[in-house]
DRENTOR-403180 format. One record per residue: x, y negated, z of N, C-alpha, C in turn. Coordinates in nm, 3 decimals. Atoms other than C-alpha are relative to their C-alpha. Last residue first. Layout:
R    n.xx    n.yy    n.zz   ca.xx   ca.yy   ca.zz    c.xx    c.yy    c.zz
R       X       Y       Z       X       Y       Z       X       Y       Z
...
//
This chain:
R    n.xx    n.yy    n.zz   ca.xx   ca.yy   ca.zz    c.xx    c.yy    c.zz
R   0.134  -0.059   0.025   7.511  -9.416  13.461  -0.095  -0.019   0.100
R   0.057   0.092   0.088   7.802  -9.654  13.529  -0.138   0.051  -0.041
R   0.031   0.125  -0.073   7.903  -9.451  13.826  -0.086  -0.091  -0.087
R   0.117  -0.032  -0.077   7.898  -9.132  13.621  -0.053  -0.119   0.081
R   0.117  -0.012   0.087   8.128  -9.291  13.366  -0.114   0.040   0.069
R   0.033   0.132   0.046   8.376  -9.410  13.632  -0.128   0.006  -0.084
R   0.059   0.074  -0.124   8.387  -9.056  13.785  -0.053  -0.137  -0.040
R   0.137  -0.070  -0.024   8.443  -8.905  13.435  -0.069  -0.059   0.119
R   0.084   0.036   0.107   8.723  -9.149  13.344  -0.139   0.056   0.028
R   0.036   0.137  -0.028   8.897  -9.102  13.689  -0.096  -0.045  -0.109
R   0.101  -0.009  -0.107   8.886  -8.730  13.635  -0.041  -0.133   0.031
R   0.128  -0.053   0.047   9.047  -8.757  13.286  -0.110   0.000   0.110
R   0.078   0.100   0.053   9.312  -8.992  13.431  -0.147   0.058  -0.048
R   0.114   0.040  -0.083   9.451  -8.727  13.664  -0.094  -0.100  -0.059
R   0.121  -0.062   0.036   9.687  -8.541  13.432  -0.126  -0.029   0.094
R   0.018  -0.107  -0.094  10.008  -8.662  13.600  -0.140   0.074  -0.013
R  -0.116  -0.074  -0.002  10.100  -8.868  13.296  -0.012   0.128   0.097
R  -0.004  -0.086   0.122   9.749  -8.995  13.243   0.118   0.092   0.008
R   0.116  -0.098  -0.021   9.724  -9.120  13.605   0.002   0.097  -0.129
R  -0.050  -0.092  -0.106  10.074  -9.279  13.562  -0.110   0.105   0.023
R  -0.102  -0.098   0.059   9.958  -9.441  13.236   0.044   0.105   0.100
R   0.069  -0.092   0.098   9.641  -9.575  13.393   0.099   0.099  -0.060
R   0.076  -0.107  -0.088   9.855  -9.716  13.685  -0.083   0.095  -0.091
R  -0.097  -0.091  -0.048  10.074  -9.891  13.423  -0.063   0.106   0.092
R  -0.020  -0.085   0.110   9.776 -10.041  13.262   0.105   0.093   0.032
R   0.122  -0.081   0.023   9.658 -10.193  13.586   0.031   0.098  -0.110
R   0.002  -0.102  -0.090  10.013 -10.321  13.654  -0.124   0.094  -0.008
R   0.065   0.045  -0.130  10.007 -10.503  13.328   0.011   0.118   0.095
R   0.100  -0.092  -0.043  10.246 -10.412  13.042  -0.050  -0.032   0.141
R   0.122   0.043   0.061  10.435 -10.702  12.894  -0.119   0.093   0.041
R   0.063   0.116  -0.067  10.714 -10.671  13.147  -0.126  -0.042  -0.060
R   0.036   0.093   0.102  10.802 -10.311  13.028  -0.076  -0.129   0.060
R  -0.083   0.110  -0.009  10.973 -10.128  13.309  -0.040  -0.112  -0.104
R   0.017   0.058  -0.143  10.691  -9.877  13.376   0.101  -0.130   0.012
R   0.133   0.039  -0.026  10.657  -9.818  12.993  -0.003  -0.077   0.135
R   0.035   0.127  -0.013  11.012  -9.826  12.881  -0.136  -0.044   0.030
R  -0.102   0.082  -0.063  11.024  -9.465  12.770  -0.053  -0.147   0.005
R  -0.053  -0.052  -0.118  10.744  -9.217  12.726   0.106  -0.088   0.071
R  -0.144   0.049  -0.040  10.517  -9.365  12.468   0.051   0.058   0.132
R  -0.015   0.087  -0.116  10.220  -9.142  12.390   0.144  -0.047   0.025
R  -0.028   0.150   0.034  10.233  -9.011  12.034   0.019  -0.088   0.118
R  -0.114   0.012   0.078  10.256  -8.641  12.110   0.043  -0.148  -0.034
R  -0.118  -0.025  -0.083  10.008  -8.669  12.390   0.131  -0.016  -0.070
R  -0.018   0.123  -0.090   9.756  -8.839  12.170   0.123   0.024   0.089
R  -0.046   0.107   0.086   9.796  -8.561  11.907   0.028  -0.130   0.078
R  -0.135  -0.038   0.039   9.776  -8.288  12.172   0.057  -0.122  -0.085
R  -0.106   0.031  -0.119   9.463  -8.453  12.321   0.135   0.035  -0.032
R  -0.009   0.148  -0.014   9.301  -8.461  11.971   0.087  -0.038   0.114
R  -0.089   0.058   0.112   9.387  -8.100  11.918   0.017  -0.146   0.012
R  -0.139  -0.023  -0.032   9.236  -8.013  12.254   0.097  -0.037  -0.099
R  -0.072  -0.078   0.100   8.895  -8.167  12.187   0.145   0.014   0.030
R  -0.078  -0.085  -0.062   8.700  -8.292  12.496   0.088   0.088  -0.084
R  -0.031  -0.118   0.069   8.445  -8.431  12.265   0.085   0.104   0.091
R   0.075  -0.050   0.110   8.268  -8.747  12.358   0.024   0.150  -0.026
R   0.143   0.032  -0.014   8.373  -8.881  12.704  -0.085   0.064  -0.105
R   0.052  -0.053  -0.134   8.716  -8.723  12.727  -0.156  -0.019   0.007
R  -0.002  -0.147   0.012   8.787  -8.800  12.357  -0.052   0.062   0.126
R   0.104  -0.038   0.088   8.676  -9.158  12.388  -0.001   0.157  -0.010
R   0.128   0.022  -0.072   8.901  -9.202  12.705  -0.115   0.046  -0.096
R   0.006  -0.106  -0.095   9.199  -9.056  12.513  -0.140  -0.010   0.079
R   0.036  -0.118   0.075   9.147  -9.278  12.216  -0.011   0.120   0.096
R   0.137   0.026   0.045   9.140  -9.588  12.451  -0.050   0.129  -0.078
R   0.075  -0.025  -0.128   9.463  -9.452  12.623  -0.159  -0.022  -0.037
R   0.013  -0.144  -0.026   9.617  -9.407  12.278  -0.087   0.016   0.116
R   0.066  -0.063   0.114   9.554  -9.775  12.158  -0.033   0.148   0.040
R   0.147   0.041  -0.005   9.649  -9.934  12.496  -0.088   0.090  -0.093
R   0.051  -0.046  -0.131   9.983  -9.735  12.509  -0.161  -0.037   0.001
R   0.023  -0.149   0.017  10.055  -9.783  12.134  -0.057   0.053   0.129
R   0.114  -0.024   0.092  10.000 -10.167  12.169  -0.031   0.154  -0.010
R   0.122   0.035  -0.064  10.215 -10.184  12.486  -0.109   0.032  -0.096
R   0.024  -0.091  -0.113  10.503  -9.997  12.319  -0.136  -0.020   0.070
R   0.053  -0.122   0.061  10.464 -10.205  12.014  -0.029   0.109   0.097
R   0.147   0.022   0.029  10.492 -10.523  12.222  -0.058   0.116  -0.061
R   0.077   0.000  -0.135  10.815 -10.403  12.377  -0.141  -0.022  -0.031
R  -0.003  -0.140  -0.069  10.961 -10.309  12.030  -0.087   0.002   0.120
R   0.131  -0.030  -0.030  10.844 -10.636  11.838  -0.001   0.143   0.075
R   0.059   0.105  -0.092  11.185 -10.780  11.810  -0.135   0.018   0.057
R  -0.038  -0.040  -0.145  11.322 -10.456  11.674  -0.053  -0.105   0.097
R  -0.005   0.132  -0.054  11.151 -10.505  11.327   0.022   0.020   0.147
R  -0.129   0.057   0.029  11.211 -10.176  11.159   0.029  -0.131   0.050
R  -0.102  -0.059  -0.080  10.919 -10.013  11.353   0.146  -0.047  -0.044
R  -0.063   0.094  -0.093  10.658 -10.254  11.222   0.132   0.053   0.061
R  -0.022   0.137   0.058  10.518 -10.094  10.908   0.096  -0.081   0.088
R  -0.088  -0.004   0.110  10.562  -9.737  11.023   0.037  -0.130  -0.060
R  -0.129  -0.023  -0.049  10.409  -9.808  11.352   0.099   0.004  -0.105
R  -0.044   0.136  -0.055  10.099  -9.955  11.200   0.142   0.015   0.042
R  -0.024   0.081   0.115  10.068  -9.627  10.992   0.048  -0.143   0.042
R  -0.135  -0.043   0.056  10.109  -9.417  11.308   0.030  -0.088  -0.117
R  -0.112   0.039  -0.093   9.826  -9.611  11.474   0.138   0.041  -0.058
R  -0.004   0.136   0.024   9.592  -9.555  11.169   0.108  -0.063   0.084
R  -0.071   0.017   0.125   9.662  -9.183  11.199   0.027  -0.148  -0.033
R  -0.140  -0.008  -0.024   9.558  -9.201  11.561   0.089  -0.021  -0.118
R  -0.042   0.114  -0.091   9.224  -9.357  11.474   0.154   0.011   0.033
R  -0.033   0.106   0.091   9.194  -9.099  11.190   0.051  -0.126   0.076
R  -0.128  -0.027   0.060   9.227  -8.827  11.451   0.044  -0.109  -0.102
R  -0.111   0.016  -0.100   8.959  -8.991  11.659   0.127   0.037  -0.058
R  -0.017   0.139  -0.033   8.721  -9.033  11.361   0.113  -0.024   0.098
R  -0.080   0.063   0.105   8.784  -8.673  11.247   0.015  -0.153   0.028
R  -0.140  -0.032   0.009   8.687  -8.538  11.579   0.069  -0.066  -0.104
R  -0.009  -0.147   0.017   8.359  -8.729  11.621   0.153   0.023  -0.013
R  -0.123  -0.072   0.022   8.263  -9.065  11.741   0.004   0.130  -0.017
R  -0.027  -0.029   0.146   7.923  -9.202  11.676   0.133   0.058  -0.020
R   0.093  -0.096   0.061   7.786  -9.181  12.032   0.034   0.042  -0.141
R  -0.019  -0.132  -0.063   8.087  -9.340  12.197  -0.088   0.101  -0.078
R  -0.124  -0.069   0.051   8.087  -9.627  11.947   0.016   0.134   0.055
R  -0.114   0.045  -0.071   7.724  -9.714  12.036   0.117   0.077  -0.063
R  -0.068  -0.122  -0.039   7.427  -9.666  11.808   0.139  -0.026   0.031
R   0.009  -0.046  -0.134   7.249 -10.000  11.819   0.065   0.121   0.037
R   0.119  -0.091  -0.006   7.396 -10.155  11.510   0.002   0.058   0.137
R  -0.030  -0.107  -0.072   7.613 -10.460  11.527  -0.122   0.092   0.022
R   0.121  -0.061  -0.067   7.551 -10.698  11.242   0.041   0.124   0.074
R  -0.012  -0.150  -0.005   7.856 -10.908  11.154  -0.113   0.060   0.086
R   0.097  -0.041  -0.087   7.782 -11.274  11.035   0.005   0.163   0.007
R   0.053  -0.135   0.037   8.093 -11.420  10.878  -0.097   0.041   0.110
R   0.058  -0.016   0.130   8.149 -11.790  10.899  -0.074   0.126  -0.025
R   0.063  -0.131   0.021   8.225 -11.828  11.264  -0.082   0.009  -0.121
R   0.154   0.019   0.017   8.454 -12.128  11.237  -0.057   0.131  -0.017
R   0.067  -0.034  -0.115   8.828 -12.140  11.344  -0.153  -0.028  -0.003
R   0.114   0.092   0.001   8.986 -12.130  10.996  -0.095   0.029   0.113
R   0.114  -0.042  -0.092   9.323 -11.960  11.031  -0.103  -0.117  -0.002
R   0.093   0.122  -0.043   9.583 -11.991  10.747  -0.118   0.054   0.087
R   0.128  -0.035  -0.039   9.863 -11.734  10.704  -0.073  -0.122   0.057
R   0.078   0.108  -0.057  10.179 -11.812  10.517  -0.137   0.051   0.025
R  -0.085   0.098  -0.038  10.466 -11.571  10.425  -0.068  -0.120   0.063
R   0.036   0.148   0.041  10.244 -11.274  10.418   0.100  -0.093   0.043
R  -0.046   0.040   0.133  10.365 -10.916  10.407  -0.012  -0.146  -0.031
R  -0.135  -0.008   0.001  10.340 -10.845  10.784   0.065  -0.039  -0.136
R  -0.054   0.101  -0.106   9.984 -10.983  10.799   0.154   0.006  -0.017
R   0.015   0.131   0.068   9.897 -10.778  10.485   0.070  -0.112   0.086
R  -0.117   0.003   0.113  10.048 -10.458  10.635  -0.016  -0.139  -0.070
R  -0.129   0.016  -0.052   9.840 -10.524  10.956   0.116  -0.008  -0.103
R  -0.006   0.136  -0.042   9.515 -10.567  10.761   0.143  -0.038   0.065
R   0.005   0.084   0.128   9.559 -10.242  10.565   0.027  -0.150   0.057
R  -0.134   0.013   0.064   9.678 -10.050  10.880  -0.005  -0.095  -0.119
R  -0.099   0.034  -0.100   9.362 -10.151  11.075   0.138  -0.004  -0.075
R  -0.037   0.146   0.001   9.119 -10.164  10.782   0.113  -0.036   0.089
R  -0.098   0.022   0.105   9.141  -9.783  10.715   0.038  -0.154  -0.003
R  -0.095   0.107  -0.038   8.975  -9.739  11.050   0.106  -0.027  -0.109
R   0.059   0.094  -0.094   8.809  -9.414  10.929   0.105  -0.093   0.053
R   0.000  -0.042  -0.143   8.998  -9.247  10.648  -0.081  -0.101   0.075
R   0.119  -0.076  -0.021   9.041  -9.255  10.267  -0.004   0.050   0.139
R  -0.013  -0.150  -0.016   9.308  -9.502  10.255  -0.130   0.054   0.036
R   0.085  -0.045  -0.092   9.288  -9.866  10.109   0.013   0.150   0.006
R  -0.056   0.028  -0.132   9.579 -10.009   9.929  -0.081   0.046   0.110
R   0.060  -0.098  -0.083   9.494  -9.866   9.592   0.053  -0.003   0.142
R   0.101  -0.081   0.074   9.736 -10.105   9.418  -0.047   0.118   0.090
R  -0.057  -0.113   0.076   9.935 -10.324   9.665  -0.124   0.068  -0.069
R   0.070  -0.130  -0.027   9.789 -10.666   9.762   0.058   0.116  -0.089
R  -0.061  -0.078  -0.111  10.028 -10.957   9.778  -0.061   0.138   0.027
R  -0.140  -0.032   0.040   9.934 -11.096   9.428   0.072   0.077   0.118
R  -0.009  -0.136   0.070   9.569 -11.074   9.511   0.139   0.034  -0.014
R  -0.045   0.017   0.128   9.590 -11.360   9.763   0.027   0.129  -0.064
R  -0.140  -0.038   0.037   9.393 -11.246  10.051   0.036  -0.053  -0.144
R  -0.013   0.029   0.138   9.078 -11.369  10.227   0.152   0.018  -0.024
R  -0.118   0.041   0.073   8.975 -11.245  10.560  -0.007  -0.018  -0.142
R  -0.010   0.133  -0.037   8.678 -11.184  10.790   0.130  -0.059  -0.050
R   0.111   0.086   0.037   8.570 -10.870  10.610   0.002  -0.153   0.043
R  -0.036   0.074   0.126   8.911 -10.680  10.612  -0.115  -0.103  -0.031
R   0.111  -0.021   0.096   8.877 -10.568  10.982   0.036  -0.083  -0.133
R  -0.049  -0.095   0.103   9.145 -10.525  11.230  -0.109   0.044  -0.093
R   0.088  -0.126   0.039   9.016 -10.836  11.388   0.079   0.089  -0.092
R  -0.048  -0.030   0.134   9.204 -11.175  11.415  -0.089   0.111  -0.058
R   0.021   0.115   0.074   8.989 -11.294  11.705   0.053   0.009  -0.145
R   0.146   0.020   0.026   8.933 -10.946  11.831  -0.019  -0.131  -0.077
R   0.029   0.025   0.149   9.316 -10.906  11.779  -0.156  -0.010  -0.033
R   0.097   0.107  -0.012   9.396 -10.959  12.142  -0.050  -0.032  -0.137
R   0.145  -0.045  -0.009   9.539 -10.617  12.128  -0.091  -0.116   0.044
R   0.032   0.013  -0.131   9.893 -10.764  12.200  -0.154   0.041   0.026
R  -0.061  -0.113  -0.090   9.997 -10.602  11.883  -0.041  -0.021   0.137
R   0.049  -0.127   0.056   9.754 -10.822  11.672   0.050   0.106   0.091
R   0.133  -0.017  -0.044   9.826 -11.132  11.871  -0.055   0.133  -0.035
R  -0.002  -0.013  -0.130  10.201 -11.092  11.814  -0.149   0.029   0.061
R  -0.050  -0.143  -0.034  10.162 -11.028  11.452  -0.007   0.024   0.146
R   0.102  -0.093   0.034   9.946 -11.341  11.418   0.046   0.148   0.022
R   0.110   0.014  -0.088  10.192 -11.554  11.611  -0.110   0.106  -0.025
R  -0.041  -0.071  -0.114  10.472 -11.429  11.392  -0.089   0.003   0.112
R   0.027  -0.153   0.033  10.271 -11.546  11.080   0.053   0.087   0.127
R  -0.062  -0.048   0.125  10.251 -11.911  11.233  -0.019   0.162  -0.016
R  -0.097   0.079   0.067  10.002 -12.056  11.470   0.060   0.061  -0.123
R  -0.104  -0.082   0.081   9.692 -11.927  11.641   0.077  -0.093  -0.088
R  -0.139   0.013  -0.053   9.545 -12.131  11.932   0.097   0.068  -0.098
R  -0.066   0.131   0.049   9.192 -12.219  11.806   0.152  -0.021   0.028
R  -0.123   0.031  -0.071   9.060 -11.869  11.834   0.068  -0.130  -0.049
R  -0.087   0.083   0.071   8.708 -11.771  11.711   0.124  -0.017   0.090
R  -0.140  -0.024  -0.021   8.480 -11.484  11.808   0.083  -0.099  -0.095
R  -0.064   0.074   0.107   8.121 -11.568  11.872   0.154   0.015   0.030
R  -0.131   0.049  -0.027   7.924 -11.302  12.069   0.049  -0.079  -0.122
R  -0.067  -0.070  -0.118   7.593 -11.148  12.105   0.120  -0.053   0.033
R  -0.152   0.032  -0.007   7.375 -11.383  11.880   0.052   0.079   0.126
R  -0.046   0.066  -0.113   7.032 -11.226  11.824   0.146  -0.006   0.010
R  -0.044   0.132   0.016   6.942 -11.143  11.473   0.049  -0.078   0.116
R   0.111   0.092   0.001   6.719 -10.838  11.527   0.043  -0.149  -0.014
R   0.077  -0.041   0.123   7.004 -10.591  11.433  -0.117  -0.103  -0.014
R   0.089  -0.119  -0.011   7.209 -10.771  11.696  -0.076   0.025  -0.122
R   0.149   0.009  -0.029   7.457 -11.035  11.598  -0.053   0.141   0.013
R   0.062  -0.134  -0.006   7.843 -11.061  11.620  -0.156  -0.023   0.036
R   0.102  -0.015  -0.104   7.976 -11.396  11.495  -0.062   0.138   0.003
R   0.123  -0.081   0.034   8.285 -11.447  11.296  -0.089   0.010   0.117
R   0.072  -0.053  -0.110   8.595 -11.669  11.264  -0.131   0.082  -0.043
R   0.096   0.097  -0.058   8.816 -11.708  10.965  -0.084   0.073   0.110
R   0.083  -0.066  -0.094   9.143 -11.554  10.841  -0.097  -0.098   0.053
R   0.076   0.095  -0.067   9.322 -11.669  10.527  -0.080   0.088   0.089
R   0.108  -0.070  -0.079   9.612 -11.471  10.382  -0.071  -0.102   0.078
R   0.003  -0.138   0.047   9.884 -11.563  10.130  -0.117   0.070   0.062
R  -0.013  -0.102  -0.099   9.821 -11.942  10.174   0.004   0.140  -0.070
R  -0.146  -0.061   0.000   9.891 -12.218   9.946   0.019   0.105   0.095
R  -0.004  -0.149  -0.006   9.531 -12.312   9.873   0.129   0.077  -0.014
R  -0.140  -0.045  -0.031   9.568 -12.685   9.965   0.001   0.154   0.010
R  -0.095   0.102   0.013   9.272 -12.899   9.856   0.142   0.047   0.010
R  -0.014   0.032   0.141   9.057 -12.599   9.774   0.102  -0.112  -0.010
R  -0.123  -0.074   0.048   9.102 -12.486  10.141   0.032  -0.037  -0.158
R  -0.127   0.054  -0.081   8.860 -12.764  10.261   0.129   0.069  -0.052
R  -0.037   0.144   0.040   8.599 -12.721   9.990   0.121  -0.041   0.068
R  -0.052  -0.014   0.142   8.598 -12.338  10.040   0.041  -0.149  -0.045
R  -0.134  -0.065   0.001   8.567 -12.379  10.409   0.056  -0.015  -0.138
R  -0.086   0.099  -0.056   8.262 -12.620  10.375   0.151   0.051   0.002
R  -0.020   0.104   0.088   8.103 -12.372  10.142   0.091  -0.109   0.038
R  -0.103  -0.050   0.114   8.163 -12.096  10.375   0.015  -0.099  -0.102
R  -0.132   0.013  -0.049   8.004 -12.302  10.665   0.097   0.060  -0.096
R  -0.028   0.138  -0.032   7.687 -12.377  10.472   0.153  -0.007   0.038
R  -0.049   0.062   0.128   7.677 -12.028  10.322   0.041  -0.149   0.025
R   0.064   0.128  -0.009   7.662 -11.858  10.669   0.059  -0.089  -0.119
R  -0.086   0.121  -0.025   7.768 -11.513  10.552  -0.095  -0.110   0.028
R   0.013   0.110   0.090   7.604 -11.163  10.554   0.088  -0.125   0.041
R  -0.033   0.130  -0.068   7.627 -10.816  10.697  -0.037  -0.116  -0.103
R   0.102   0.034  -0.100   7.468 -10.489  10.586   0.028  -0.132   0.079
R   0.138   0.016   0.065   7.664 -10.464  10.260  -0.115  -0.024   0.104
R   0.075  -0.129  -0.020   8.009 -10.519  10.413  -0.156  -0.022  -0.034
R   0.125   0.018  -0.090   8.183 -10.820  10.265  -0.068   0.140   0.018
R   0.096  -0.108  -0.004   8.534 -10.829  10.129  -0.110  -0.033   0.090
R   0.062  -0.011  -0.135   8.762 -11.099  10.008  -0.085   0.109  -0.008
R   0.097  -0.109  -0.014   9.010 -11.142   9.717  -0.056   0.006   0.148
R   0.009  -0.052  -0.146   9.198 -11.435   9.587  -0.118   0.104   0.008
R  -0.139   0.031  -0.064   9.342 -11.512   9.241  -0.005   0.042   0.145
R  -0.014   0.129  -0.072   9.014 -11.350   9.101   0.152  -0.010   0.052
R  -0.091   0.095   0.080   9.015 -11.095   8.824   0.032  -0.123   0.076
R   0.015   0.141  -0.047   8.880 -10.796   9.027   0.103  -0.084  -0.087
R   0.071   0.076   0.099   8.857 -10.470   8.830  -0.002  -0.147   0.036
R  -0.064  -0.034   0.128   9.118 -10.255   9.024  -0.069  -0.083  -0.108
R  -0.136   0.068   0.015   9.030 -10.426   9.351   0.054   0.025  -0.135
R   0.027   0.143   0.020   8.659 -10.318   9.319   0.125  -0.079  -0.026
R   0.063   0.031   0.130   8.766  -9.962   9.254  -0.035  -0.146  -0.026
R  -0.110  -0.006   0.097   8.991  -9.969   9.558  -0.052  -0.024  -0.137
R  -0.085   0.127  -0.019   8.709 -10.099   9.771   0.113   0.001  -0.107
R   0.079   0.108   0.058   8.477  -9.812   9.640   0.093  -0.135   0.001
R  -0.002  -0.013   0.145   8.748  -9.555   9.714  -0.066  -0.112  -0.065
R  -0.132   0.029   0.050   8.788  -9.688  10.070   0.020   0.015  -0.148
R  -0.020   0.138   0.007   8.416  -9.703  10.126   0.133  -0.037  -0.050
R  -0.031   0.068  -0.118   8.344  -9.338  10.053   0.044  -0.147  -0.027
R  -0.140  -0.022  -0.034   8.341  -9.104   9.760   0.056  -0.076   0.116
R  -0.031   0.031  -0.135   7.975  -9.080   9.665   0.148   0.051   0.035
R   0.053  -0.112  -0.084   7.988  -9.063   9.281   0.043  -0.035   0.139
R  -0.089  -0.117  -0.023   8.065  -9.416   9.144  -0.080   0.109   0.074
R   0.057  -0.112  -0.058   7.884  -9.717   9.010   0.109   0.111   0.017
R  -0.083  -0.122   0.036   7.997 -10.068   8.938  -0.069   0.108   0.072
R   0.037  -0.119  -0.066   7.773 -10.387   8.945   0.076   0.115  -0.062
R  -0.045  -0.121   0.077   7.921 -10.722   8.859  -0.036   0.116   0.072
R   0.016  -0.119  -0.052   7.741 -11.050   8.984   0.045   0.115  -0.096
R  -0.123  -0.011  -0.090   7.864 -11.394   8.881   0.003   0.146   0.064
R  -0.106  -0.059   0.081   7.619 -11.372   8.583   0.124   0.019   0.086
R  -0.114   0.076  -0.026   7.323 -11.422   8.833   0.126   0.060  -0.070
R   0.041   0.137  -0.047   6.965 -11.298   8.783   0.121  -0.091   0.010
R   0.072   0.071   0.117   7.040 -10.989   8.570  -0.029  -0.145   0.052
R  -0.107   0.016   0.120   7.302 -10.864   8.816  -0.067  -0.078  -0.107
R  -0.077   0.120  -0.031   7.047 -10.920   9.105   0.105  -0.029  -0.113
R   0.092   0.110  -0.008   6.809 -10.667   8.955   0.074  -0.128   0.016
R   0.027   0.026   0.133   7.088 -10.429   8.899  -0.091  -0.113  -0.031
R  -0.118   0.060   0.048   7.192 -10.445   9.260  -0.020  -0.046  -0.140
R  -0.006   0.136  -0.053   6.826 -10.384   9.366   0.132  -0.072  -0.051
R   0.114   0.086   0.073   6.798 -10.082   9.142   0.004  -0.144   0.051
R  -0.044   0.030   0.137   7.139  -9.955   9.277  -0.100  -0.080  -0.083
R  -0.105   0.093  -0.003   7.017  -9.980   9.646   0.047  -0.034  -0.150
R   0.014   0.101   0.104   6.693  -9.812   9.594   0.110  -0.091  -0.018
R   0.117   0.090  -0.004   6.776  -9.501   9.792  -0.001  -0.090  -0.106
R   0.123  -0.086   0.012   7.011  -9.213   9.741  -0.122  -0.080   0.004
R   0.118   0.026  -0.097   7.329  -9.431   9.695  -0.114   0.091  -0.044
R   0.097  -0.107   0.009   7.612  -9.292   9.500  -0.110   0.000   0.098
R  -0.077  -0.125  -0.040   7.878  -9.543   9.623  -0.088   0.127  -0.001
R   0.098  -0.095  -0.061   7.724  -9.847   9.446   0.076   0.141   0.025
R  -0.037  -0.140   0.041   8.024 -10.088   9.399  -0.102   0.094   0.071
R   0.083  -0.083  -0.078   7.911 -10.460   9.400   0.034   0.143  -0.041
R  -0.020  -0.131   0.058   8.176 -10.702   9.266  -0.062   0.097   0.089
R   0.045  -0.101  -0.097   8.068 -11.055   9.332  -0.004   0.148  -0.059
R   0.056  -0.127   0.046   8.265 -11.285   9.102  -0.029   0.087   0.134
R   0.020  -0.108  -0.110   8.335 -11.644   9.170  -0.060   0.118  -0.068
R  -0.113  -0.093   0.037   8.451 -11.939   8.944   0.005   0.109   0.110
R   0.032  -0.067   0.127   8.121 -12.105   9.001   0.085   0.100  -0.043
R  -0.118  -0.032   0.079   8.168 -12.192   9.374  -0.053   0.070  -0.130
R  -0.007   0.079   0.108   7.860 -12.346   9.524   0.100   0.033  -0.094
R  -0.135   0.069   0.005   7.796 -12.047   9.745   0.008  -0.084  -0.116
R   0.012   0.146  -0.033   7.425 -11.977   9.772   0.123  -0.070   0.019
R   0.046   0.079   0.106   7.467 -11.659   9.594  -0.021  -0.140   0.019
R  -0.121   0.018   0.082   7.658 -11.513   9.888  -0.033  -0.084  -0.124
R  -0.091   0.103  -0.062   7.370 -11.560  10.118   0.119  -0.023  -0.077
R   0.059   0.134  -0.006   7.129 -11.394   9.880   0.094  -0.103   0.060
R  -0.024   0.066   0.124   7.371 -11.102   9.828  -0.056  -0.138  -0.013
R  -0.141   0.023   0.027   7.368 -11.013  10.193   0.026  -0.073  -0.130
R  -0.041   0.109  -0.080   7.005 -11.065  10.242   0.143  -0.033  -0.012
R   0.057   0.115   0.056   6.925 -10.846   9.945   0.050  -0.114   0.078
R  -0.084   0.054   0.107   7.164 -10.573  10.057  -0.048  -0.138  -0.053
R  -0.086   0.122  -0.047   7.000 -10.525  10.399   0.079  -0.061  -0.123
R   0.071   0.093  -0.093   6.702 -10.273  10.354   0.094  -0.127   0.040
R   0.110   0.077   0.062   6.832 -10.109  10.030  -0.072  -0.096   0.105
R   0.019   0.125  -0.078   7.167 -10.035  10.204  -0.119  -0.076  -0.061
R   0.129   0.001  -0.071   7.213  -9.671  10.102  -0.034  -0.113   0.083
R   0.055  -0.133  -0.005   7.570  -9.708  10.015  -0.121   0.009   0.087
R   0.142  -0.007  -0.034   7.724 -10.040   9.894  -0.033   0.157  -0.003
R   0.036  -0.141   0.007   8.090 -10.149   9.882  -0.151   0.017   0.045
R   0.100  -0.047  -0.087   8.104 -10.531   9.836  -0.040   0.146  -0.016
R   0.023  -0.158   0.026   8.417 -10.685   9.687  -0.102   0.041   0.099
R   0.053  -0.049  -0.134   8.421 -11.074   9.681  -0.050   0.147  -0.042
R   0.077  -0.129   0.018   8.649 -11.214   9.400  -0.050   0.050   0.127
R   0.006  -0.067  -0.121   8.751 -11.582   9.420  -0.091   0.133  -0.040
R   0.111  -0.091  -0.011   8.867 -11.758   9.106   0.006   0.073   0.129
R   0.017  -0.102   0.099   9.101 -12.049   9.120  -0.104   0.089   0.050
R  -0.004  -0.139  -0.074   9.203 -12.249   9.437  -0.003   0.113  -0.110
R  -0.143  -0.020  -0.040   9.291 -12.571   9.243   0.012   0.145   0.052
R  -0.035   0.068  -0.115   8.945 -12.555   9.068   0.153   0.035   0.045
R  -0.069  -0.092  -0.095   8.896 -12.458   8.716   0.051  -0.072   0.116
//
């Protein structure tokens, strides 16, 4: 048994017969023997389950679970319930890892696995494998620094995602994923706030595949309402800590203006607009030193019901 102990990798799977083999093959190249790959088939209609069972026979580190189609959050929670590892990480079934870099990281952290949470860099790739962006940050420090980065909306390096992180299982609550879009955002932020020590490994280990359908095209009413719900959950976690008040106002403003823009471009849904308006910060926006002049102008345009026209004009110019 290594110093680090067992690692459980949880992989929800739904209709991913075209990508799951590459995903699993990359993970099976990890040198770690005290490893379990927990694959949860979420009621797939294609050959995903057959492929998973084939791999389960090839390597005893693979565990295959099945459930009726209930969504990624339920699948992740089921994986957590059976995981026996000291540490937990997640992989999306259409992504993969660089096993050379991952093995190097495991060797490195095995010398001192005293973290509650580990975050590592990632690379965004197109569907045909072209590198679009590498996201690493060499300037992250203590836990407070991670909270600040997250709330400053510089979290692209941290990411409101579960797949570029490793968690000590002892800090994870039971059924900690919620059945909603953007469930990773409150989940990750809650773990950041709960951690006493966070380690950052500035190497692009995780390979995230960006699919061609854009965010704008795939947003619907439920997605936007879930986005706002995720914001409310983040606020619930941080509201008792007054030292983050100014930063939280900025985060809420950025987050809600993004949601407003998406609603204007995609839906024009009045209920979504009302939810955004109800949550929009009113106090200490114009006097907040953390909020840029550009963002304050956007806020004023929103306040006087002019931002929607600016969004439409800007979108026409881009077209």
